[in-house]
C-alpha positions as CSV (number, residue, x, y, z in Angstrom):
1,X,12.6,-52.1,-3.7
2,X,10.7,-48.9,-2.9
3,X,11.9,-45.4,-3.4
4,X,14.6,-44.2,-1.0
5,X,13.2,-41.9,1.6
6,X,15.0,-38.5,1.9
7,X,16.6,-38.0,5.2
8,X,15.0,-35.5,7.5
9,X,16.9,-32.1,7.3
10,X,19.3,-31.8,10.2
11,X,18.1,-29.3,12.8
12,X,20.1,-26.2,13.3
13,X,21.7,-25.5,16.7
14,X,19.0,-22.9,17.3
15,X,16.3,-25.4,16.5
16,X,17.9,-28.0,18.8
17,X,18.0,-25.4,21.6
18,X,14.5,-24.4,21.2
19,X,13.4,-28.1,21.2
20,X,15.4,-28.7,24.4
21,X,13.7,-25.7,26.1
22,X,10.3,-26.9,25.0
23,X,10.8,-30.5,26.3
24,X,12.3,-29.5,29.6
25,X,11.7,-26.1,31.2
26,X,8.5,-25.2,29.2
27,X,6.9,-28.7,29.7
28,X,7.4,-28.5,33.4
29,X,5.9,-25.0,33.6
30,X,2.8,-25.9,31.5
31,X,2.1,-29.0,33.7
32,X,1.9,-26.7,36.7
33,X,0.2,-23.6,35.0
34,X,-1.5,-23.8,31.6
35,X,-1.4,-20.7,29.4
36,X,-4.3,-18.3,29.4
37,X,-5.6,-19.4,25.9
38,X,-4.8,-22.0,23.3
39,X,-3.7,-19.6,20.6
40,X,-2.5,-16.0,20.7
41,X,-2.9,-13.8,17.7
42,X,-2.3,-10.2,16.5
43,X,-5.1,-7.7,16.1
44,X,-5.3,-9.1,12.4
45,X,-5.6,-12.7,13.7
46,X,-2.1,-13.6,12.7
47,X,-0.9,-16.5,14.9
48,X,1.9,-15.5,17.4
49,X,4.5,-18.2,18.5
50,X,5.1,-18.6,22.2
51,X,8.8,-17.8,21.8
52,X,11.0,-16.3,19.0
53,X,14.6,-17.3,18.7
54,X,17.2,-17.5,15.9
55,X,15.4,-20.7,14.7
56,X,12.7,-18.3,13.2
57,X,15.3,-16.5,11.2
58,X,17.1,-19.4,9.4
59,X,17.5,-17.5,6.1
60,X,17.6,-13.9,7.5
61,X,20.6,-12.0,6.4
62,X,21.2,-8.8,8.4
63,X,23.1,-7.1,5.6
64,X,20.5,-7.8,2.9
65,X,17.2,-7.6,5.0
66,X,18.1,-5.1,7.6
67,X,20.9,-2.8,6.4
68,X,21.7,0.5,8.2
69,X,19.4,3.5,8.6
70,X,19.2,5.6,5.7
71,X,20.5,3.0,3.3
72,X,18.8,0.4,1.1
73,X,16.5,-1.4,1.8
74,X,15.6,1.1,4.5
75,X,14.1,-1.4,6.8
76,X,15.6,0.6,9.7
77,X,14.3,4.0,8.5
78,X,14.8,6.5,5.7
79,X,17.2,8.8,7.5
80,X,20.5,7.9,9.0
81,X,19.8,9.7,12.4
82,X,15.9,9.6,12.2
83,X,14.6,11.5,15.3
84,X,18.0,12.3,16.8
85,X,18.2,14.7,13.8
86,X,14.7,15.9,13.4
87,X,11.5,14.9,15.2
88,X,8.5,13.7,13.2
89,X,6.0,16.4,12.1
90,X,3.2,16.7,14.4
91,X,0.3,17.2,12.1
92,X,-3.2,17.3,13.7
93,X,-6.0,16.7,11.2
94,X,-8.7,19.6,11.5
95,X,-11.5,21.1,9.6
96,X,-15.1,21.8,10.5
97,X,-17.9,24.1,9.6
98,X,-16.8,27.3,7.8
99,X,-13.3,28.4,6.6
100,X,-13.4,31.1,9.3
101,X,-13.9,28.6,12.2
102,X,-11.4,26.2,10.8
103,X,-8.8,29.1,10.5
104,X,-9.2,29.9,14.1
105,X,-8.4,26.3,14.9
106,X,-5.3,26.3,12.7
107,X,-4.0,29.4,14.4
108,X,-4.6,27.7,17.8
109,X,-2.8,24.5,16.7
110,X,0.2,26.5,15.4
111,X,0.3,28.5,18.6
112,X,0.4,25.3,20.7
113,X,3.3,23.7,18.8
114,X,2.0,22.0,15.8
115,X,4.4,22.0,12.9
116,X,2.1,21.4,9.9
117,X,-1.6,21.8,8.9
118,X,-3.8,19.0,7.8
119,X,-7.2,19.8,6.1
120,X,-10.3,17.8,6.6
121,X,-12.9,18.6,4.0
122,X,-16.8,18.0,4.4
123,X,-18.7,15.6,2.3
124,X,-20.0,18.0,-0.3
125,X,-16.4,19.2,-1.0
126,X,-15.2,15.5,-1.2
127,X,-18.0,14.7,-3.6
128,X,-17.5,17.8,-5.7
129,X,-20.7,19.7,-4.8
130,X,-21.1,23.4,-3.7
131,X,-22.6,24.5,-0.5
132,X,-25.8,25.7,-2.2
133,X,-26.4,22.3,-3.9
134,X,-29.5,20.2,-3.1
135,X,-27.0,17.2,-2.5
136,X,-25.3,19.2,0.1
137,X,-28.2,19.9,2.3
138,X,-27.5,19.0,5.9
139,X,-23.8,18.1,5.2
140,X,-22.1,21.4,5.0
141,X,-19.3,21.7,7.5
142,X,-20.4,18.5,9.3
143,X,-17.3,16.3,9.0
144,X,-14.8,18.9,7.7
145,X,-14.5,22.3,6.4
146,X,-16.4,23.5,3.3
147,X,-14.7,24.9,0.3
148,X,-16.9,25.7,-2.7
149,X,-14.7,28.3,-4.4
150,X,-11.2,30.0,-4.3
151,X,-12.8,32.6,-1.9
152,X,-13.2,29.9,0.7
153,X,-9.6,28.8,0.2
154,X,-8.4,32.4,0.7
155,X,-10.4,32.6,4.1
156,X,-9.2,29.1,5.1
157,X,-5.6,30.1,5.1
158,X,-5.9,33.9,6.0
159,X,-2.9,35.0,8.0
160,X,-1.1,31.7,7.6
161,X,2.1,32.2,5.4
162,X,2.1,29.2,3.0
163,X,5.9,29.4,2.3
164,X,6.5,28.9,6.1
165,X,4.2,25.8,6.8
166,X,3.4,22.5,5.1
167,X,-0.2,21.6,4.4
168,X,-1.7,18.2,3.9
169,X,-5.0,17.9,2.2
170,X,-7.4,14.9,2.6
171,X,-9.2,15.2,-0.8
172,X,-9.4,12.5,-3.4
173,X,-12.0,12.6,-6.3
174,X,-11.8,16.5,-6.8
175,X,-8.2,16.8,-5.6
176,X,-6.9,18.4,-8.7
177,X,-9.5,21.1,-8.4
178,X,-8.9,21.8,-4.8
179,X,-5.2,21.7,-5.3
180,X,-5.5,24.3,-8.1
181,X,-7.4,26.6,-5.5
182,X,-4.5,26.1,-3.1
183,X,-1.9,27.1,-5.8
184,X,-4.1,30.0,-6.9
185,X,-4.3,31.3,-3.3
186,X,-0.5,30.9,-2.9
187,X,0.0,33.2,-5.9
188,X,-2.5,35.7,-4.3
189,X,-0.2,35.6,-1.2
190,X,2.8,36.3,-3.4
191,X,4.2,32.8,-2.7
192,X,5.7,31.1,-5.7
193,X,5.0,27.4,-6.4
194,X,8.6,26.4,-5.7
195,X,8.3,27.6,-2.0
196,X,5.1,25.5,-1.4
197,X,5.5,22.3,0.7
198,X,2.7,19.7,1.4
199,X,0.6,16.8,0.4
200,X,-2.4,16.2,-1.6
201,X,-3.9,12.7,-0.8
202,X,-5.1,12.4,-4.2
203,X,-5.4,8.5,-3.9
204,X,-8.3,7.6,-6.0
205,X,-7.7,3.9,-6.2
206,X,-8.3,3.4,-2.5
207,X,-11.6,5.2,-2.9
208,X,-12.9,2.4,-5.2
209,X,-11.3,-0.1,-2.7
210,X,-12.4,1.2,0.6
211,X,-13.6,4.8,1.2
212,X,-16.2,5.1,-1.7
213,X,-15.7,8.9,-2.3
214,X,-15.2,8.4,-6.0
215,X,-16.8,10.7,-8.7
216,X,-15.7,9.5,-12.1
217,X,-14.8,6.2,-13.7
218,X,-11.3,4.8,-13.0
219,X,-9.5,5.6,-16.1
220,X,-10.3,9.5,-16.3
221,X,-9.8,9.6,-12.6
222,X,-6.3,8.1,-13.0
223,X,-5.8,10.6,-15.7
224,X,-6.5,13.5,-13.3
225,X,-4.1,12.0,-10.7
226,X,-1.4,11.5,-13.3
227,X,-2.0,15.2,-14.5
228,X,-1.2,16.4,-10.9
229,X,1.9,14.2,-10.7
230,X,3.2,15.5,-14.0
231,X,2.5,19.1,-13.2
232,X,3.9,18.9,-9.6
233,X,7.1,17.3,-10.8
234,X,7.7,20.2,-13.2
235,X,6.3,23.3,-11.3
236,X,5.8,22.3,-7.6
237,X,8.9,20.4,-6.7
238,X,8.4,20.4,-2.9
239,X,4.8,19.0,-3.1
240,X,3.8,15.4,-2.6
241,X,1.2,15.0,-5.3
242,X,-0.1,11.6,-4.1
243,X,-0.3,10.3,-0.5
244,X,-0.9,6.7,-1.2
245,X,-3.4,5.8,1.7
246,X,-3.7,2.6,3.6
247,X,-5.4,4.3,6.4
248,X,-8.8,4.1,5.0
249,X,-8.4,0.5,3.8
250,X,-7.6,-0.3,7.4
251,X,-10.5,1.8,8.8
252,X,-12.8,-0.2,6.4
253,X,-11.8,-3.4,8.3
254,X,-8.8,-4.8,6.6
255,X,-6.0,-6.6,8.3
256,X,-2.6,-5.2,8.7
257,X,-1.3,-7.4,5.9
258,X,-4.2,-6.3,3.6
259,X,-3.4,-2.7,4.4
260,X,0.3,-3.2,3.5
261,X,-0.3,-5.1,0.4
262,X,-3.2,-3.1,-1.1
263,X,-1.6,0.3,-0.3
264,X,1.7,-0.7,-2.0
265,X,-0.1,-2.2,-5.0
266,X,-2.0,1.1,-5.5
267,X,1.5,2.9,-5.2
268,X,2.9,0.6,-7.9
269,X,0.0,1.3,-10.1
270,X,0.5,5.1,-9.8
271,X,4.2,4.6,-10.9
272,X,3.3,2.6,-13.9
273,X,0.8,5.3,-15.0
274,X,3.4,8.0,-14.5
275,X,6.0,5.9,-16.7
276,X,3.3,5.4,-19.3
277,X,2.7,9.2,-19.5
278,X,6.4,9.5,-20.5
279,X,7.8,10.6,-17.1
280,X,11.1,9.3,-15.8
281,X,10.5,7.4,-12.6
282,X,13.2,9.4,-10.7
283,X,11.4,12.7,-11.8
284,X,8.3,11.9,-9.8
285,X,8.8,9.0,-7.4
286,X,10.8,10.9,-4.8
287,X,7.5,13.1,-4.1
288,X,5.3,10.1,-3.6
289,X,4.4,9.7,-0.1
290,X,2.3,7.0,2.0
291,X,-0.2,7.3,4.7
292,X,-0.8,4.4,7.1
293,X,-3.0,3.5,10.0
294,X,-1.5,2.6,13.4
295,X,-3.8,0.2,15.2
296,X,-3.7,-1.4,18.6
297,X,-1.1,-4.2,18.3
298,X,2.2,-2.5,18.7
299,X,4.4,-5.1,17.3
300,X,2.3,-5.9,14.3
301,X,2.2,-2.2,13.3
302,X,5.9,-1.8,13.6
303,X,6.6,-4.8,11.5
304,X,4.2,-3.6,8.9
305,X,6.0,-0.1,8.6
306,X,9.5,-1.9,8.4
307,X,8.2,-4.3,5.7
308,X,6.6,-1.5,3.7
309,X,9.9,0.3,3.4
310,X,11.8,-2.8,2.4
311,X,9.2,-4.1,-0.2
312,X,8.9,-0.6,-1.9
313,X,12.6,0.0,-2.1
314,X,13.2,-3.3,-3.7
315,X,10.4,-3.1,-6.1
316,X,11.0,0.4,-7.4
317,X,14.8,0.0,-7.6
318,X,14.9,-3.6,-9.1
319,X,11.7,-3.7,-11.2
320,X,11.1,-0.1,-12.2
321,X,14.9,0.8,-12.5
322,X,14.8,3.8,-10.2
323,X,18.4,5.1,-9.8
324,X,17.8,7.9,-7.3
325,X,18.0,6.7,-3.7
326,X,15.2,9.2,-2.9
327,X,13.0,7.2,-5.1
328,X,13.8,4.1,-3.0
329,X,12.6,5.7,0.2
330,X,9.1,5.0,1.3
331,X,8.1,8.1,3.5
332,X,4.9,8.0,5.3
333,X,2.5,9.9,7.5
334,X,0.7,7.9,10.2
335,X,-2.7,8.4,11.9
336,X,-3.8,6.5,14.9
337,X,-6.8,4.2,14.4
338,X,-10.1,6.0,14.4
339,X,-11.9,2.8,14.2
340,X,-10.5,1.6,17.4
341,X,-12.0,4.6,19.3
342,X,-15.0,3.8,21.6
343,X,-17.9,6.0,22.7
344,X,-17.9,3.9,25.9
345,X,-15.4,5.0,28.5
346,X,-14.1,7.6,25.9
347,X,-11.1,8.7,28.2
348,X,-9.7,5.3,27.6
349,X,-9.1,6.3,24.0
350,X,-6.3,8.6,25.2
351,X,-4.4,5.4,26.3
352,X,-5.2,3.6,23.0
353,X,-3.9,6.6,21.0
354,X,-0.7,6.8,23.1
355,X,0.2,3.2,22.3
356,X,-0.7,3.5,18.7
357,X,1.4,6.6,18.4
358,X,4.3,4.8,20.1
359,X,4.0,2.0,17.5
360,X,4.1,4.7,14.7
361,X,7.3,6.3,16.1
362,X,9.0,2.9,16.7
363,X,8.1,2.0,13.2
364,X,9.8,5.2,11.8
365,X,7.0,7.5,10.6
366,X,7.8,10.9,9.1
367,X,4.7,12.7,10.6
368,X,1.9,11.7,12.8
369,X,-1.7,12.6,13.8
370,X,-3.1,11.5,17.1
371,X,-6.8,11.2,17.4
372,X,-8.8,12.9,20.0
373,X,-10.5,10.9,22.8
374,X,-14.0,12.3,22.0
375,X,-14.0,11.6,18.2
376,X,-16.4,8.6,18.6
377,X,-18.9,11.2,19.9
378,X,-18.3,14.3,17.8
379,X,-15.7,16.4,16.1
380,X,-12.8,17.0,18.6
381,X,-13.0,19.8,21.2
382,X,-10.0,22.0,21.7
383,X,-9.4,20.2,25.1
384,X,-9.2,16.9,23.3
385,X,-7.1,18.1,20.5
386,X,-4.6,19.6,23.1
387,X,-4.4,16.2,24.9
388,X,-3.8,14.5,21.5
389,X,-0.9,16.9,20.7
390,X,0.6,16.7,24.1
391,X,0.6,12.8,23.7
392,X,3.0,13.3,20.8
393,X,5.1,15.9,22.6
394,X,5.5,13.5,25.7
395,X,6.5,10.7,23.3
396,X,9.1,13.1,21.7
397,X,10.5,14.7,24.8
398,X,9.9,12.4,27.8
399,X,9.6,8.8,26.7
400,X,13.1,8.2,25.3
401,X,11.9,6.6,22.1
402,X,13.5,9.4,19.9
403,X,16.9,8.8,21.3
404,X,18.1,6.1,19.1
405,X,17.4,4.7,15.6
406,X,15.2,1.6,15.2
407,X,15.6,0.4,18.7
408,X,13.8,-2.9,18.1
409,X,16.0,-4.0,15.2
410,X,17.4,-7.5,15.7
411,X,14.6,-8.7,17.8
412,X,13.8,-12.2,16.8
413,X,10.2,-11.5,17.1
414,X,10.2,-8.2,15.1
415,X,12.4,-9.6,12.4
416,X,10.3,-12.7,12.1
417,X,7.1,-10.7,12.0
418,X,8.5,-8.3,9.4
419,X,9.5,-11.2,7.3
420,X,6.0,-12.6,7.5
421,X,4.4,-9.3,6.6
422,X,6.5,-9.2,3.5
423,X,5.9,-12.8,2.6
424,X,2.1,-12.4,2.9
425,X,2.1,-9.1,1.0
426,X,3.9,-10.8,-1.9
427,X,1.2,-13.4,-2.0
428,X,-1.3,-10.7,-2.5
429,X,0.7,-9.0,-5.2
430,X,0.7,-12.3,-7.1
431,X,-3.1,-12.6,-6.8
432,X,-3.7,-9.1,-8.0
433,X,-1.4,-9.7,-10.9
434,X,-3.4,-12.8,-11.8
435,X,-6.6,-10.7,-11.9
436,X,-5.1,-8.4,-14.4
437,X,-3.8,-5.6,-12.1
438,X,-5.3,-3.2,-9.6
439,X,-8.2,-1.7,-11.6
440,X,-9.5,-5.1,-13.0
441,X,-9.2,-6.4,-9.5
442,X,-11.2,-3.4,-8.3
443,X,-14.0,-4.0,-11.0
444,X,-14.1,-7.7,-10.0
445,X,-14.7,-6.7,-6.3
446,X,-11.5,-8.6,-5.1
447,X,-10.3,-5.9,-2.7
448,X,-13.9,-5.2,-1.3
449,X,-14.5,-8.9,-0.7
450,X,-11.1,-9.4,1.1
451,X,-11.8,-6.5,3.3
452,X,-15.4,-7.4,4.1
453,X,-14.4,-10.9,5.1
454,X,-11.7,-9.6,7.5
455,X,-14.1,-7.0,9.0
456,X,-16.7,-9.7,9.6
457,X,-14.2,-12.1,11.2
458,X,-12.9,-9.3,13.6
459,X,-16.4,-8.3,14.5
460,X,-17.4,-11.9,15.3
461,X,-14.4,-12.3,17.5
462,X,-15.6,-9.3,19.5
463,X,-19.2,-10.5,19.6
464,X,-18.0,-14.0,20.9
465,X,-15.7,-12.2,23.4
466,X,-12.7,-14.1,21.6
467,X,-11.2,-10.6,21.5
468,X,-11.4,-8.2,24.5
469,X,-12.2,-4.5,23.8
470,X,-11.8,-2.8,27.1
471,X,-14.9,-0.9,28.2
472,X,-17.0,-2.4,25.4
473,X,-17.3,-6.3,25.9
474,X,-15.3,-6.5,29.1
475,X,-14.3,-4.4,32.0
476,X,-17.5,-2.5,31.7
477,X,-19.2,-0.4,34.4
478,X,-22.8,-1.2,33.5
479,X,-23.8,2.3,32.8
480,X,-20.9,3.5,30.6
481,X,-19.5,6.9,31.3
482,X,-19.9,9.3,28.5
483,X,-18.1,12.7,27.9
484,X,-20.2,15.5,29.6
485,X,-22.4,17.2,27.0
486,X,-20.8,20.6,27.8
487,X,-17.4,19.2,26.8
488,X,-18.5,18.0,23.2
489,X,-17.9,20.5,20.3
490,X,-21.2,21.7,19.1
491,X,-21.4,23.2,15.7
492,X,-24.4,25.1,14.3
493,X,-24.5,23.3,10.9
494,X,-27.5,25.1,9.6
495,X,-25.7,28.4,10.2
496,X,-22.6,27.1,8.5
497,X,-24.8,26.2,5.4
498,X,-26.4,29.5,5.4
499,X,-23.0,31.3,5.8
500,X,-21.4,29.4,3.0
501,X,-24.2,29.7,0.7
502,X,-24.4,33.5,1.2
503,X,-20.7,33.9,0.4
504,X,-21.1,31.6,-2.6
505,X,-23.9,33.8,-3.9
506,X,-21.8,36.9,-3.5
507,X,-18.8,35.1,-5.4
508,X,-21.2,34.3,-8.3
509,X,-22.7,37.8,-8.4
510,X,-19.3,39.5,-8.5
511,X,-17.4,37.6,-11.0
512,X,-17.1,38.5,-14.6
513,X,-17.8,36.4,-17.7
514,X,-14.5,34.8,-17.8
515,X,-15.5,31.8,-15.7
516,X,-17.8,30.6,-18.4
517,X,-15.0,30.9,-21.0
518,X,-12.7,28.9,-18.8
519,X,-15.2,26.1,-18.2
520,X,-15.7,25.7,-22.0
521,X,-11.9,25.5,-22.3
522,X,-12.0,22.9,-19.6
523,X,-14.7,21.0,-21.4
524,X,-12.8,20.8,-24.6
525,X,-9.5,19.8,-22.7
526,X,-11.2,17.1,-20.7
527,X,-12.4,15.5,-24.0
528,X,-8.7,15.5,-25.2
529,X,-5.5,14.4,-23.7
530,X,-3.7,17.5,-22.5
531,X,-2.7,18.1,-18.8
532,X,-5.6,19.7,-17.1
533,X,-3.9,21.4,-14.3
534,X,-3.1,24.7,-16.1
535,X,-6.7,25.3,-17.2
536,X,-8.0,24.2,-13.7
537,X,-5.9,26.9,-12.1
538,X,-7.2,29.4,-14.6
539,X,-10.8,28.3,-14.0
540,X,-10.6,28.6,-10.2
541,X,-8.8,32.0,-10.5
542,X,-11.9,33.2,-12.5
543,X,-13.9,31.8,-9.6
544,X,-15.5,29.0,-11.2
545,X,-16.8,26.9,-8.4
546,X,-16.0,23.4,-7.4
547,X,-19.2,22.0,-8.5
548,X,-19.3,23.8,-11.8
549,X,-15.9,22.3,-12.5
550,X,-16.7,18.8,-11.5
551,X,-20.1,19.0,-13.4
552,X,-18.1,19.6,-16.5
553,X,-16.2,16.4,-15.8
554,X,-19.4,14.5,-15.0
555,X,-20.8,15.6,-18.4
556,X,-17.7,14.5,-20.3
557,X,-16.7,11.3,-18.4
558,X,-19.8,10.2,-16.7
559,X,-20.2,9.2,-13.1
560,X,-19.0,5.8,-11.6
561,X,-21.4,3.3,-10.1
562,X,-19.8,0.4,-8.2
563,X,-21.1,-3.0,-9.2
564,X,-22.8,-4.8,-6.1
565,X,-20.8,-7.7,-4.8
566,X,-22.5,-11.2,-4.9
């Protein structure tokens, strides 16, 4: 006698109802008119079912998985009233050429209703080189503002009271140095550290994974990041010392699930380093923030944001022992997808940006940057920036999306997609753990290969026209319209380099001998284990330059070279 066959599990009423509909109403409809394509997917190629019903939420517990707004696990948002109480911060990313020109743009943005500033730095600054360096030739002010010394920081924020605005700074490898300049400038304005609010991106792990603007090897780089976390928790309590960034991971070509999983894995690694430093998790975790991309697929993005809050709150409470509810809350900034902007039919980017912004707001973001329609062609013009800002203001005041909290909660589709996002992210966490953790996974090229394969798959779908990009591979005009040349922002980069070099020369000529003494102290401290932030602040106050400081670190720690992927 053979083994007894297990009886098939009995279908639930929801499953029976779905099967009835498929075998009757749907079957007849498909016989008359087939669907447009065999399979429907998200932007990340995740399969999408024809219909979502309670059958897709068999083990879903609203109390455990959804909860209420402002309560664990924060699936519905970190604040009880969300945008009914306070709108998201409209924070437009800006920076170009000289500090004077960027300062003018900041005053323009603040005048037109922006609530916070966000600084884009140029490549020399991001790589820790001064404007007069041979490595900076042709790059000063090109993709952001140039900052070589404290004097540049003073000009950048001239006339802007730092205790009345918040500032986000996209800087990573030399983040500790640039933050030291910001703190020193605040003191010159008479603003105490306790009154400063803002965020330093300071996410070095994603540099190794995706953006590649690293300077030093991972371990000393992580030491610098942890130094800022420790210093901020003790002296700058309103400052987010790390903005753990999935944005650049997505821009490099990752899927939404990869962005979610890799970003949270990085955040988990920073928490572990803080605890190993001797910090209590509740002393620094409330000031960690996140930075996500919002791409074209509205529902996939909303599910990603909701899953992120739920995963983080459960992990940091249940595995890291955080007791403070503020530690459980995943707060995040969102930027619309720069990689989705097209040079062809550029005005269409306004529409893309609006839908991406809608997804971010429906997903519960705390602040938002909307890209300008001309960014595939040049740095944004004032007209393009104004339209991008007005897009957010229309969402806030005319669309109705800010009137209720988490309006899509309970949707069979949204809840199922959120569950799938969480499940797939957990699979990635397991794979990273098997590789020995985030840094060993970086050194083995795991993240890089995963992203490269996803980017290749996405581009192949576009090339084969399996995925339509409006104005690029379909709905084209033959001779694609471009933004008129007179509407594109033009910057005299040679003039910017000359201007910045001249100011730097004046700084070097006017300073006393203290900067040399401070750099020697920094060299000694870098070779040891003490927190480097106090000596960094003293160094920039003595007008030691960005490169002079970073060169000390290069001498002590060496430079990082990524191993080629095979």
